[in-house]
All heavy atoms as an XYZ file, in Angstrom:
944
protein
N     173.993    -82.055     85.969
C     173.111    -82.419     84.889
C     173.561    -83.746     84.311
O     174.601    -83.825     83.672
C     173.166    -81.331     83.829
C     171.879    -81.021     83.209
S     172.117    -79.559     82.152
C     170.799    -79.804     81.078
N     172.819    -84.789     84.509
C     173.250    -86.105     84.054
C     172.738    -86.446     82.661
O     173.302    -87.298     81.997
C     172.793    -87.167     85.053
O     171.392    -87.160     85.148
N     171.682    -85.818     82.191
C     171.169    -86.107     80.856
C     171.997    -85.401     79.801
O     172.445    -84.278     79.994
C     169.708    -85.646     80.740
C     168.757    -86.510     81.519
C     167.324    -86.107     81.245
O     167.001    -85.776     80.098
O     166.540    -86.130     82.197
N     172.173    -86.074     78.674
C     172.919    -85.487     77.571
C     172.048    -84.442     76.868
O     170.878    -84.661     76.610
C     173.338    -86.572     76.582
C     174.200    -86.057     75.477
C     174.642    -87.176     74.569
C     175.474    -86.589     73.445
N     175.921    -87.612     72.529
N     172.652    -83.323     76.550
C     171.942    -82.259     75.843
C     171.642    -82.682     74.410
O     172.407    -83.411     73.788
C     172.800    -80.995     75.837
O     172.257    -80.047     74.969
N     170.551    -82.215     73.884
C     170.194    -82.490     72.492
C     170.746    -81.426     71.549
O     170.625    -81.551     70.348
C     168.675    -82.575     72.334
C     168.097    -83.741     73.067
N     168.217    -85.025     72.608
C     167.438    -83.815     74.232
C     167.632    -85.848     73.461
N     167.152    -85.129     74.460
N     171.347    -80.384     72.109
C     171.903    -79.308     71.282
C     173.059    -79.825     70.451
O     173.931    -80.529     70.940
C     172.376    -78.153     72.174
C     173.036    -77.047     71.401
C     172.261    -76.131     70.708
C     174.405    -76.936     71.350
C     172.861    -75.116     69.977
C     175.011    -75.921     70.628
C     174.236    -75.014     69.934
N     173.062    -79.462     69.172
C     174.162    -79.860     68.290
C     174.925    -78.644     67.774
O     176.140    -78.568     67.915
C     173.642    -80.683     67.119
C     174.679    -81.027     66.108
N     175.764    -81.803     66.393
C     174.809    -80.663     64.824
C     176.524    -81.914     65.323
N     175.964    -81.221     64.350
N     174.227    -77.690     67.186
C     174.891    -76.500     66.658
C     173.847    -75.437     66.324
O     172.661    -75.729     66.225
C     175.706    -76.837     65.407
O     174.858    -77.274     64.368
N     174.307    -74.219     66.134
C     173.434    -73.137     65.697
C     173.097    -73.382     64.235
O     173.993    -73.622     63.415
C     174.121    -71.759     65.854
C     174.519    -71.506     67.303
C     173.244    -70.645     65.290
C     173.379    -71.303     68.260
N     171.843    -73.321     63.881
C     171.425    -73.587     62.512
C     171.009    -72.348     61.740
O     171.014    -72.350     60.514
N     170.641    -71.261     62.460
C     170.150    -70.073     61.781
C     170.442    -68.835     62.622
O     170.212    -68.839     63.834
C     168.633    -70.176     61.556
C     167.907    -68.951     60.996
C     168.339    -68.671     59.559
C     166.402    -69.155     61.067
N     170.950    -67.798     61.980
C     171.126    -66.494     62.613
C     170.593    -65.460     61.636
O     171.038    -65.390     60.485
C     172.597    -66.214     62.918
C     172.916    -64.816     63.436
C     172.225    -64.552     64.779
C     174.408    -64.603     63.555
N     169.607    -64.683     62.079
C     168.990    -63.656     61.239
C     169.218    -62.302     61.883
O     168.933    -62.127     63.070
C     167.470    -63.900     61.076
C     166.838    -62.791     60.241
C     167.201    -65.272     60.465
N     169.742    -61.364     61.101
C     169.852    -59.985     61.572
C     168.955    -59.119     60.697
O     168.711    -59.435     59.527
C     171.304    -59.457     61.579
C     171.914    -59.439     60.178
C     172.160    -60.264     62.548
C     173.256    -58.724     60.096
N     168.451    -58.030     61.288
C     167.646    -57.070     60.543
C     168.484    -55.829     60.296
O     169.184    -55.360     61.183
C     166.392    -56.698     61.333
C     165.449    -57.854     61.530
C     164.157    -57.378     62.186
N     163.415    -58.520     62.661
C     163.207    -58.790     63.937
N     163.645    -57.976     64.877
N     162.533    -59.860     64.289
N     168.381    -55.308     59.090
C     169.161    -54.141     58.704
C     168.237    -53.026     58.230
O     167.235    -53.283     57.561
C     170.126    -54.519     57.575
O     170.802    -53.378     57.105
N     168.604    -51.796     58.543
C     167.872    -50.648     58.018
C     168.190    -50.425     56.537
O     167.445    -49.763     55.835
C     168.185    -49.391     58.826
C     167.545    -49.438     60.208
O     166.464    -50.036     60.353
O     168.140    -48.889     61.147
N     169.305    -50.986     56.057
C     169.680    -50.920     54.654
C     170.269    -52.271     54.269
O     171.478    -52.483     54.349
C     170.678    -49.784     54.405
C     170.995    -49.604     52.934
O     170.867    -50.524     52.132
N     171.426    -48.405     52.582
N     169.391    -53.184     53.897
C     169.776    -54.561     53.605
C     170.852    -54.642     52.510
O     171.777    -55.445     52.611
C     168.529    -55.345     53.199
C     168.762    -56.790     52.903
S     167.232    -57.640     52.445
C     166.891    -56.938     50.841
N     170.755    -53.820     51.481
C     171.731    -53.861     50.388
C     173.124    -53.461     50.891
O     174.115    -54.101     50.560
C     171.289    -52.943     49.240
C     169.958    -53.323     48.606
C     169.955    -54.667     47.901
O     171.019    -55.101     47.411
O     168.881    -55.294     47.859
N     173.195    -52.395     51.695
C     174.487    -51.964     52.250
C     175.045    -53.016     53.195
O     176.257    -53.284     53.197
C     174.333    -50.619     52.966
N     174.179    -53.633     53.995
C     174.633    -54.692     54.909
C     175.185    -55.878     54.119
O     176.207    -56.458     54.489
C     173.495    -55.125     55.820
N     174.527    -56.230     53.026
C     175.010    -57.345     52.195
C     176.377    -57.017     51.608
O     177.266    -57.882     51.579
C     174.004    -57.647     51.088
N     176.583    -55.780     51.169
C     177.909    -55.383     50.658
C     178.962    -55.460     51.759
O     180.085    -55.913     51.542
C     177.849    -53.979     50.056
C     177.158    -53.909     48.708
C     177.333    -52.562     48.029
N     176.779    -51.453     48.800
C     175.503    -51.065     48.752
N     174.645    -51.711     47.981
N     175.093    -50.041     49.470
N     178.604    -55.012     52.967
C     179.522    -55.037     54.107
C     179.977    -56.464     54.407
O     181.178    -56.751     54.498
C     178.829    -54.427     55.331
C     179.675    -54.391     56.565
C     180.540    -53.325     56.797
C     179.612    -55.405     57.506
C     181.320    -53.281     57.947
C     180.387    -55.367     58.654
C     181.252    -54.306     58.866
N     179.022    -57.392     54.575
C     179.375    -58.772     54.917
C     180.022    -59.507     53.737
O     180.865    -60.378     53.937
C     178.162    -59.515     55.476
C     177.876    -59.096     56.897
C     176.890    -58.151     57.195
C     178.621    -59.603     57.953
C     176.652    -57.741     58.500
C     178.394    -59.200     59.261
C     177.411    -58.265     59.527
O     177.197    -57.863     60.823
N     179.661    -59.142     52.511
C     180.332    -59.722     51.341
C     181.801    -59.322     51.320
O     182.665    -60.132     50.968
C     179.645    -59.266     50.053
O     178.370    -59.839     49.947
N     182.096    -58.077     51.709
C     183.487    -57.621     51.758
C     184.306    -58.433     52.756
O     185.519    -58.577     52.603
C     183.541    -56.131     52.106
N     183.636    -58.975     53.779
C     184.321    -59.830     54.755
C     184.436    -61.282     54.285
O     184.949    -62.122     55.002
C     183.591    -59.783     56.100
C     183.776    -58.492     56.876
C     182.853    -58.459     58.090
C     185.229    -58.328     57.315
N     183.942    -61.561     53.098
C     184.111    -62.891     52.515
C     182.872    -63.770     52.493
O     182.941    -64.907     52.030
N     181.741    -63.275     52.982
C     180.517    -64.083     52.930
C     179.993    -64.128     51.502
O     179.935    -63.109     50.820
C     179.441    -63.511     53.849
C     179.696    -63.750     55.292
S     178.230    -63.275     56.251
C     178.816    -63.651     57.880
N     179.604    -65.313     51.062
C     179.015    -65.482     49.739
C     177.506    -65.409     49.890
O     176.842    -66.416     50.147
C     179.447    -66.821     49.137
C     180.958    -67.003     48.984
C     181.278    -68.412     48.510
C     181.539    -65.959     48.044
N     176.973    -64.214     49.771
C     175.551    -63.975     50.003
C     174.769    -64.034     48.705
O     175.219    -63.550     47.670
C     175.346    -62.603     50.653
C     175.907    -62.476     52.061
C     176.060    -61.016     52.449
C     175.005    -63.192     53.052
N     173.589    -64.648     48.780
C     172.678    -64.715     47.644
C     171.342    -64.139     48.062
O     170.928    -64.287     49.213
C     172.474    -66.164     47.200
C     173.721    -66.818     46.654
C     173.470    -68.259     46.221
O     172.333    -68.765     46.420
O     174.390    -68.872     45.694
N     170.656    -63.505     47.127
C     169.343    -62.940     47.409
C     168.293    -64.051     47.279
O     168.317    -64.829     46.322
C     169.026    -61.801     46.453
C     167.885    -60.925     46.924
C     167.688    -59.733     46.010
C     168.169    -58.498     46.707
N     167.827    -57.275     45.963
N     167.417    -64.131     48.275
C     166.326    -65.104     48.309
C     165.046    -64.389     48.692
O     165.074    -63.251     49.160
C     166.606    -66.193     49.358
C     167.762    -67.063     49.031
N     167.663    -68.183     48.255
C     169.075    -66.967     49.369
C     168.843    -68.745     48.130
N     169.728    -68.020     48.802
N     163.937    -65.093     48.548
C     162.662    -64.539     48.993
C     161.763    -65.661     49.482
O     161.434    -66.575     48.726
C     161.973    -63.787     47.855
O     160.786    -63.195     48.326
N     161.437    -65.614     50.780
C     160.472    -66.527     51.388
C     160.108    -65.980     52.757
O     160.843    -65.168     53.329
C     160.999    -67.969     51.463
C     162.298    -68.119     52.184
N     162.411    -68.077     53.555
C     163.559    -68.289     51.719
C     163.675    -68.233     53.904
N     164.397    -68.355     52.810
N     158.987    -66.412     53.312
C     158.581    -65.919     54.635
C     159.577    -66.364     55.702
O     160.220    -67.387     55.527
C     157.222    -66.579     54.858
C     156.756    -67.004     53.508
C     157.997    -67.263     52.701
N     159.729    -65.696     56.798
C     158.978    -64.502     57.175
C     159.619    -63.207     56.695
O     158.987    -62.158     56.747
C     158.970    -64.567     58.699
C     160.271    -65.198     59.042
C     160.535    -66.196     57.931
N     160.873    -63.253     56.204
C     161.567    -62.019     55.811
C     161.093    -61.446     54.489
O     161.199    -60.261     54.256
C     163.077    -62.266     55.683
S     163.960    -62.334     57.233
N     160.627    -62.298     53.604
C     160.437    -61.847     52.239
C     161.796    -61.834     51.563
O     162.610    -62.725     51.775
N     162.074    -60.806     50.785
C     163.359    -60.717     50.118
C     164.468    -60.477     51.151
O     164.328    -59.639     52.035
C     163.330    -59.581     49.099
C     164.453    -59.654     48.110
C     164.260    -58.684     46.959
O     164.551    -57.487     47.152
O     163.819    -59.133     45.895
N     165.564    -61.230     51.038
C     166.663    -61.133     51.991
C     167.922    -61.725     51.370
O     167.874    -62.317     50.300
C     166.330    -61.882     53.290
C     166.130    -63.346     53.094
N     164.942    -63.874     52.629
C     166.963    -64.397     53.268
C     165.053    -65.191     52.532
N     166.275    -65.532     52.912
N     169.038    -61.554     52.049
C     170.302    -62.170     51.640
C     170.639    -63.287     52.613
O     170.364    -63.175     53.805
C     171.437    -61.140     51.646
C     171.375    -60.198     50.476
C     170.702    -58.995     50.569
C     171.980    -60.533     49.266
C     170.635    -58.129     49.487
C     171.920    -59.681     48.187
C     171.246    -58.477     48.300
O     171.180    -57.629     47.228
N     171.259    -64.352     52.091
C     171.651    -65.437     52.986
C     172.881    -66.160     52.453
O     173.211    -66.092     51.281
C     170.504    -66.425     53.195
O     170.231    -67.136     52.018
N     173.521    -66.853     53.392
C     174.651    -67.716     53.073
C     174.576    -68.916     54.007
O     174.051    -68.824     55.114
C     176.007    -66.985     53.221
O     177.064    -67.846     52.774
C     176.265    -66.559     54.652
N     175.073    -70.051     53.542
C     175.096    -71.266     54.350
C     176.538    -71.722     54.471
O     177.259    -71.799     53.474
C     174.258    -72.402     53.712
C     174.315    -73.660     54.563
C     172.825    -71.955     53.496
N     176.952    -72.004     55.710
C     178.305    -72.487     55.944
C     178.254    -73.516     57.059
O     177.821    -73.203     58.172
C     179.219    -71.317     56.319
C     180.657    -71.744     56.493
O     181.149    -72.527     55.654
O     181.285    -71.314     57.466
N     178.683    -74.733     56.780
C     178.688    -75.800     57.790
C     177.342    -75.914     58.504
O     177.270    -75.956     59.728
C     179.802    -75.576     58.816
C     181.174    -75.751     58.197
O     181.288    -76.484     57.197
O     182.124    -75.153     58.715
N     176.269    -75.915     57.747
C     174.908    -76.106     58.252
C     174.338    -74.919     59.015
O     173.270    -75.016     59.600
C     174.793    -77.365     59.116
C     175.145    -78.606     58.323
O     174.736    -78.738     57.179
N     175.906    -79.496     58.917
N     175.027    -73.797     59.071
C     174.480    -72.599     59.698
C     174.090    -71.613     58.601
O     174.896    -71.288     57.736
C     175.479    -71.946     60.646
S     174.774    -70.500     61.479
N     172.859    -71.156     58.652
C     172.368    -70.165     57.696
C     172.447    -68.789     58.354
O     171.969    -68.612     59.476
C     170.908    -70.471     57.285
C     170.383    -69.410     56.324
C     170.794    -71.858     56.683
N     173.058    -67.836     57.665
C     173.124    -66.451     58.114
C     172.288    -65.635     57.146
O     172.494    -65.707     55.928
C     174.573    -65.963     58.107
C     174.738    -64.504     58.449
C     174.662    -64.081     59.771
C     174.976    -63.567     57.461
C     174.821    -62.736     60.096
C     175.139    -62.222     57.775
C     175.058    -61.806     59.097
N     171.300    -64.894     57.669
C     170.422    -64.110     56.817
C     170.425    -62.644     57.232
O     170.503    -62.325     58.420
C     168.983    -64.629     56.872
C     168.830    -66.003     56.276
C     167.390    -66.477     56.223
O     166.510    -65.870     56.878
O     167.136    -67.477     55.529
N     170.320    -61.789     56.238
C     170.167    -60.347     56.452
C     168.815    -59.971     55.871
O     168.583    -60.106     54.660
C     171.266    -59.547     55.741
C     172.650    -59.983     56.197
C     171.048    -58.050     55.975
C     173.788    -59.434     55.349
N     167.914    -59.516     56.734
C     166.580    -59.105     56.317
C     166.442    -57.597     56.453
O     167.065    -56.986     57.321
C     165.512    -59.767     57.192
S     165.494    -61.554     57.087
N     165.605    -57.020     55.607
C     165.288    -55.601     55.729
C     164.413    -55.410     56.964
O     163.397    -56.082     57.110
C     164.543    -55.105     54.477
C     164.219    -53.641     54.489
C     165.453    -52.751     54.424
O     166.364    -52.995     53.647
N     165.468    -51.717     55.252
N     164.828    -54.516     57.859
C     164.022    -54.253     59.056
C     162.819    -53.412     58.671
O     162.934    -52.386     58.026
C     164.844    -53.526     60.119
C     164.093    -53.409     61.448
C     164.950    -52.788     62.524
N     165.069    -51.352     62.381
C     164.146    -50.478     62.822
N     163.070    -50.901     63.429
N     164.332    -49.194     62.650
N     161.647    -53.881     59.087
C     160.414    -53.128     58.870
C     160.243    -52.135     60.019
O     160.724    -52.380     61.133
C     159.232    -54.089     58.794
C     159.330    -55.049     57.615
C     158.202    -56.060     57.623
C     158.273    -56.953     56.416
N     159.106    -58.116     56.589
N     159.579    -51.004     59.785
C     159.441    -49.980     60.833
C     158.872    -50.496     62.153
O     159.252    -50.022     63.218
C     158.510    -48.946     60.200
C     158.663    -49.131     58.731
C     158.955    -50.600     58.531
N     157.988    -51.474     62.094
C     157.372    -51.986     63.325
C     158.245    -53.021     64.049
O     157.921    -53.446     65.154
C     155.988    -52.576     63.030
C     156.000    -53.864     62.218
C     156.070    -53.679     60.699
O     156.255    -52.543     60.212
O     155.953    -54.706     60.002
N     159.348    -53.428     63.442
C     160.214    -54.436     64.051
C     161.323    -53.792     64.874
O     161.905    -52.788     64.457
C     160.864    -55.307     62.974
C     159.903    -56.185     62.224
C     160.618    -56.956     61.129
O     161.426    -56.410     60.388
N     160.308    -58.233     61.034
N     161.646    -54.397     66.005
C     162.784    -53.884     66.771
C     164.091    -54.235     66.053
O     164.147    -55.207     65.304
C     162.679    -54.619     68.104
C     161.955    -55.880     67.774
C     161.016    -55.544     66.645
N     165.144    -53.468     66.270
C     166.436    -53.832     65.684
C     166.987    -55.090     66.359
O     166.553    -55.452     67.454
C     167.316    -52.617     65.967
C     166.658    -51.919     67.103
C     165.195    -52.248     67.042
N     167.902    -55.738     65.704
C     168.554    -56.935     66.262
C     169.941    -56.604     66.806
O     170.746    -57.501     67.053
C     168.657    -58.044     65.194
O     169.281    -57.505     64.017
C     167.295    -58.603     64.836
N     170.210    -55.332     67.022
C     171.556    -54.908     67.412
C     171.955    -55.315     68.827
O     173.124    -55.210     69.178
C     171.713    -53.385     67.253
O     170.647    -52.741     67.952
C     171.685    -52.986     65.788
N     171.031    -55.788     69.634
C     171.400    -56.274     70.967
C     172.091    -57.637     70.882
O     172.719    -58.076     71.831
C     170.167    -56.358     71.867
N     171.982    -58.290     69.735
C     172.612    -59.588     69.516
C     174.117    -59.398     69.312
O     174.562    -58.468     68.641
C     171.997    -60.227     68.276
S     172.728    -61.789     67.809
N     174.914    -60.256     69.929
C     176.370    -60.257     69.744
C     176.735    -61.609     69.166
O     176.383    -62.643     69.722
C     177.063    -60.025     71.094
C     178.567    -60.076     71.022
C     179.275    -59.077     70.378
C     179.263    -61.103     71.611
C     180.663    -59.106     70.317
C     180.649    -61.151     71.567
C     181.343    -60.144     70.916
N     177.409    -61.613     68.021
C     177.763    -62.881     67.395
C     179.170    -62.796     66.828
O     179.760    -61.719     66.757
C     176.742    -63.280     66.314
C     176.587    -62.287     65.191
C     177.277    -62.451     64.004
C     175.723    -61.208     65.310
C     177.126    -61.550     62.962
C     175.563    -60.305     64.275
C     176.264    -60.467     63.095
N     179.704    -63.935     66.455
C     181.052    -63.985     65.911
C     181.071    -64.621     64.544
O     180.235    -65.469     64.234
N     182.018    -64.203     63.721
C     182.226    -64.843     62.424
C     183.704    -65.200     62.296
O     184.579    -64.505     62.807
C     181.763    -63.972     61.239
C     182.497    -62.639     61.178
C     180.260    -63.744     61.289
C     182.170    -61.821     59.936
N     183.961    -66.311     61.633
C     185.318    -66.785     61.417
C     185.899    -66.103     60.188
O     185.232    -66.000     59.158
C     185.321    -68.301     61.225
C     184.747    -69.019     62.418
O     184.902    -68.574     63.556
N     184.060    -70.123     62.187
N     187.126    -65.640     60.312
C     187.824    -64.990     59.200
C     189.210    -65.612     59.058
O     189.744    -66.179     60.004
C     187.935    -63.458     59.409
C     186.563    -62.807     59.426
C     188.704    -63.108     60.673
N     189.787    -65.484     57.869
C     191.131    -66.028     57.649
C     192.194    -65.228     58.377
O     193.134    -65.796     58.918
C     191.449    -66.051     56.152
C     190.731    -67.148     55.415
C     191.162    -67.221     53.958
O     192.339    -66.961     53.651
O     190.296    -67.545     53.140
N     192.059    -63.897     58.362
C     193.075    -63.034     58.957
C     192.363    -61.857     59.611
O     191.747    -61.042     58.929
C     194.042    -62.555     57.869
C     195.162    -61.708     58.419
O     194.924    -60.676     59.046
N     196.392    -62.141     58.178
N     192.435    -61.773     60.924
C     191.672    -60.756     61.647
C     192.154    -59.343     61.329
O     191.342    -58.418     61.232
C     191.644    -61.058     63.162
C     192.947    -60.736     63.838
C     190.500    -60.344     63.849
N     193.455    -59.140     61.130
C     193.948    -57.807     60.810
C     193.430    -57.331     59.453
O     193.013    -56.184     59.293
C     195.486    -57.751     60.840
C     196.069    -57.583     62.221
C     196.173    -58.878     63.023
O     195.867    -59.961     62.479
O     196.543    -58.807     64.201
N     193.455    -58.212     58.471
C     192.928    -57.881     57.141
C     191.426    -57.598     57.232
O     190.931    -56.634     56.642
C     193.215    -59.014     56.132
C     192.479    -58.786     54.822
C     194.722    -59.135     55.892
N     190.712    -58.406     57.996
C     189.268    -58.207     58.157
C     188.959    -56.863     58.812
O     188.029    -56.168     58.404
C     188.662    -59.351     58.969
N     189.745    -56.468     59.814
C     189.543    -55.167     60.462
C     189.753    -54.039     59.454
O     188.987    -53.074     59.412
C     190.467    -55.014     61.693
C     190.571    -53.566     62.133
C     189.956    -55.877     62.835
N     190.762    -54.158     58.609
C     190.982    -53.161     57.561
C     189.798    -53.072     56.616
O     189.374    -51.976     56.224
N     189.240    -54.215     56.260
C     188.061    -54.255     55.398
C     186.874    -53.589     56.076
O     186.122    -52.842     55.443
C     187.723    -55.719     55.036
O     188.830    -56.285     54.338
C     186.473    -55.806     54.185
N     186.694    -53.855     57.352
C     185.605    -53.240     58.118
C     185.723    -51.720     58.067
O     184.743    -51.013     57.800
C     185.610    -53.742     59.579
C     184.743    -52.877     60.474
C     185.165    -55.198     59.641
N     186.903    -51.199     58.316
C     187.112    -49.749     58.314
C     186.846    -49.144     56.932
O     186.206    -48.100     56.814
C     188.516    -49.413     58.796
C     188.775    -49.709     60.280
C     190.255    -49.540     60.604
C     187.910    -48.833     61.175
N     187.314    -49.815     55.866
C     187.081    -49.332     54.503
C     185.608    -49.394     54.127
O     185.147    -48.625     53.286
C     187.884    -50.163     53.503
C     189.364    -49.924     53.530
C     190.061    -50.826     52.537
C     191.539    -50.879     52.816
N     192.206    -51.947     52.094
N     184.857    -50.310     54.743
C     183.443    -50.512     54.416
C     182.503    -49.673     55.274
O     181.285    -49.806     55.158
C     183.088    -51.995     54.562
O     183.881    -52.775     53.698
N     183.053    -48.867     56.166
C     182.204    -47.992     56.973
C     181.875    -48.489     58.362
O     181.150    -47.840     59.105
N     182.393    -49.658     58.739
C     182.171    -50.183     60.081
C     183.132    -49.545     61.074
O     184.013    -48.767     60.705
N     182.957    -49.879     62.333
C     183.805    -49.351     63.404
C     184.514    -50.491     64.112
O     184.020    -51.613     64.151
C     182.954    -48.588     64.415
C     182.149    -47.408     63.877
C     181.231    -46.873     64.967
C     183.083    -46.324     63.378
N     185.646    -50.195     64.697
C     186.383    -51.184     65.489
C     186.180    -50.845     66.957
O     186.509    -49.753     67.400
C     187.886    -51.187     65.129
C     188.642    -52.166     66.019
C     188.078    -51.528     63.664
N     185.591    -51.787     67.697
C     185.373    -51.594     69.134
C     186.552    -52.102     69.944
O     186.846    -51.582     71.009
C     184.098    -52.334     69.575
C     182.827    -51.712     69.044
C     181.610    -52.534     69.410
C     181.180    -52.254     70.831
N     179.883    -52.885     71.145
N     187.184    -53.180     69.461
C     188.369    -53.716     70.130
C     189.345    -54.189     69.066
O     188.997    -55.001     68.206
C     188.007    -54.888     71.047
C     189.170    -55.218     72.008
C     188.968    -56.477     72.786
N     189.335    -57.583     71.889
C     188.758    -58.768     71.897
N     187.790    -59.040     72.724
N     189.146    -59.705     71.064
N     190.543    -53.665     69.121
C     191.571    -54.021     68.145
C     191.942    -55.495     68.247
O     191.714    -56.131     69.288
C     192.808    -53.152     68.361
C     192.629    -51.667     68.030
C     193.843    -50.873     68.503
C     192.402    -51.483     66.537
N     192.528    -56.052     67.190
C     192.937    -57.455     67.234
C     193.835    -57.759     68.433
O     194.727    -56.981     68.770
C     193.709    -57.639     65.924
C     193.120    -56.619     65.008
C     192.820    -55.444     65.894
N     193.542    -58.884     69.062
C     194.318    -59.334     70.221
C     194.170    -60.840     70.346
O     193.207    -61.432     69.845
C     193.820    -58.651     71.494
N     195.119    -61.463     71.021
C     195.014    -62.893     71.291
C     194.035    -63.108     72.440
O     194.010    -62.327     73.397
C     196.383    -63.473     71.641
C     197.318    -63.435     70.459
O     196.897    -63.572     69.314
N     198.593    -63.227     70.709
N     193.240    -64.155     72.329
C     192.274    -64.487     73.373
C     192.200    -65.998     73.501
O     192.870    -66.722     72.760
C     190.888    -63.931     73.021
O     190.285    -64.721     72.013
N     191.376    -66.458     74.397
C     191.223    -67.911     74.564
C     190.601    -68.570     73.336
O     190.671    -69.780     73.180
C     190.403    -68.220     75.815
C     188.993    -67.671     75.791
C     188.281    -67.877     77.109
O     187.897    -69.023     77.417
O     188.129    -66.868     77.824
N     189.994    -67.792     72.443
C     189.369    -68.325     71.227
C     190.269    -68.174     70.015
O     189.878    -68.471     68.902
C     188.034    -67.629     70.960
C     187.108    -67.771     72.104
C     186.393    -68.894     72.456
C     186.821    -66.803     73.096
N     185.682    -68.660     73.589
C     185.927    -67.378     74.021
C     187.242    -65.493     73.317
C     185.440    -66.699     75.123
C     186.753    -64.815     74.413
C     185.865    -65.415     75.298
N     191.470    -67.639     70.200
C     192.371    -67.366     69.089
C     192.540    -65.865     68.937
O     192.292    -65.100     69.862
N     192.933    -65.432     67.773
C     193.097    -63.994     67.508
C     191.722    -63.418     67.182
O     191.045    -63.908     66.282
C     194.067    -63.798     66.356
C     194.512    -62.388     66.188
C     196.039    -62.322     66.211
N     196.472    -60.948     65.997
C     196.799    -60.140     66.995
N     196.777    -60.557     68.239
N     197.175    -58.900     66.749
N     191.318    -62.381     67.903
C     189.977    -61.826     67.735
C     190.010    -60.300     67.728
O     190.970    -59.679     68.180
C     189.032    -62.274     68.870
O     189.516    -61.771     70.113
C     188.909    -63.784     68.942
N     188.954    -59.728     67.209
C     188.686    -58.288     67.282
C     187.176    -58.152     67.369
O     186.432    -59.067     66.990
C     189.221    -57.567     66.053
N     186.717    -57.031     67.866
C     185.274    -56.772     67.904
C     185.004    -55.530     67.078
O     185.629    -54.486     67.269
C     184.765    -56.608     69.348
C     185.017    -57.902     70.132
C     183.268    -56.251     69.349
C     184.652    -57.838     71.597
N     184.052    -55.674     66.157
C     183.703    -54.572     65.262
C     182.208    -54.293     65.384
O     181.459    -55.062     65.982
C     184.082    -54.899     63.802
C     183.382    -56.162     63.266
C     185.583    -55.099     63.694
C     182.205    -55.902     62.407
N     181.808    -53.181     64.807
C     180.394    -52.831     64.715
C     180.069    -52.663     63.239
O     180.771    -51.938     62.523
C     180.099    -51.520     65.472
O     180.508    -51.683     66.825
C     178.631    -51.181     65.433
N     179.008    -53.330     62.770
C     178.628    -53.196     61.364
C     177.861    -51.899     61.138
O     177.704    -51.073     62.044
C     177.873    -54.438     60.880
C     176.456    -54.568     61.418
O     175.931    -53.634     62.071
O     175.842    -55.622     61.168
N     177.350    -51.695     59.948
C     176.695    -50.446     59.575
C     175.402    -50.186     60.349
O     174.967    -49.046     60.464
C     176.396    -50.445     58.067
C     177.610    -50.667     57.162
C     177.184    -50.719     55.705
C     178.663    -49.603     57.385
N     174.794    -51.246     60.875
C     173.548    -51.112     61.638
C     173.775    -51.052     63.139
O     172.849    -50.806     63.893
C     172.601    -52.277     61.318
C     172.057    -52.183     59.910
O     171.299    -51.235     59.630
O     172.406    -53.034     59.077
N     175.012    -51.304     63.589
C     175.311    -51.281     65.015
C     175.396    -52.643     65.671
O     175.506    -52.737     66.883
N     175.362    -53.732     64.879
C     175.561    -55.079     65.435
C     177.017    -55.228     65.861
O     177.923    -54.899     65.090
C     175.256    -56.165     64.402
C     173.833    -56.215     63.964
N     173.407    -55.630     62.799
C     172.754    -56.774     64.543
C     172.108    -55.835     62.665
N     171.691    -56.520     63.716
N     177.245    -55.712     67.056
C     178.606    -56.022     67.504
C     178.956    -57.419     67.037
O     178.197    -58.365     67.256
C     178.699    -55.941     69.024
O     178.555    -54.614     69.451
N     180.101    -57.535     66.396
C     180.517    -58.807     65.801
C     181.955    -59.089     66.211
O     182.833    -58.235     66.064
C     180.431    -58.752     64.261
C     180.828    -60.090     63.651
C     179.041    -58.335     63.799
N     182.195    -60.291     66.728
C     183.562    -60.713     67.010
C     184.121    -61.376     65.758
O     183.498    -62.291     65.204
C     183.619    -61.696     68.176
C     185.043    -62.147     68.479
S     185.153    -63.306     69.859
C     185.028    -62.156     71.217
N     185.255    -60.908     65.301
C     185.975    -61.541     64.205
C     186.938    -62.533     64.845
O     187.731    -62.172     65.712
C     186.740    -60.498     63.402
C     185.901    -59.357     62.823
C     186.809    -58.325     62.151
C     184.866    -59.875     61.856
N     186.889    -63.793     64.412
C     187.658    -64.863     65.041
C     188.563    -65.506     63.985
O     188.077    -66.111     63.043
C     186.728    -65.927     65.654
C     185.690    -65.272     66.553
C     187.544    -66.984     66.399
C     184.501    -66.178     66.864
N     189.866    -65.374     64.169
C     190.816    -65.913     63.200
C     191.083    -67.398     63.403
O     191.247    -68.131     62.440
C     192.126    -65.145     63.288
C     193.157    -65.599     62.261
C     194.396    -64.745     62.290
O     194.285    -63.497     62.356
O     195.489    -65.332     62.259
N     191.107    -67.865     64.596
C     191.535    -69.219     64.922
C     190.632    -70.318     64.389
O     191.064    -71.423     64.131
C     191.657    -69.353     66.445
C     192.189    -70.704     66.868
O     192.943    -71.340     66.146
N     191.794    -71.126     68.037
N     189.363    -70.052     64.229
C     188.385    -71.116     64.006
C     188.328    -71.665     62.585
O     187.556    -72.556     62.317
C     186.996    -70.610     64.406
N     189.127    -71.157     61.666
C     189.057    -71.655     60.286
C     189.962    -72.850     60.103
O     191.023    -72.920     60.591
C     189.412    -70.540     59.284
C     188.332    -69.504     59.314
C     189.611    -71.077     57.890
C     188.500    -68.374     58.355
């Protein structure tokens, strides 16, 4: 591929939750500064902006498919502390903290079943 890609960075990640308020508490416990907003297409939702990436939690409507097939990562200061927070908040640990090519990571499942990689190195 000789042409330069126009891709720069991820600008938006939206997940749907069966309990948006509980999901907001879960991600807030991991350090996200979430604020409630309201605009289309989600209507009322929670969001945070970090380094030009917007993360939103929308209430899943009955006719919408879940977003749990999506796998994403979030940067944390300390992966072991974050795993403890996940367990206290009702989430599950799929893979315990370990060193990887991306730094120290763990894989957790949030309250809706989204798989999330916690990444310590990237901060």
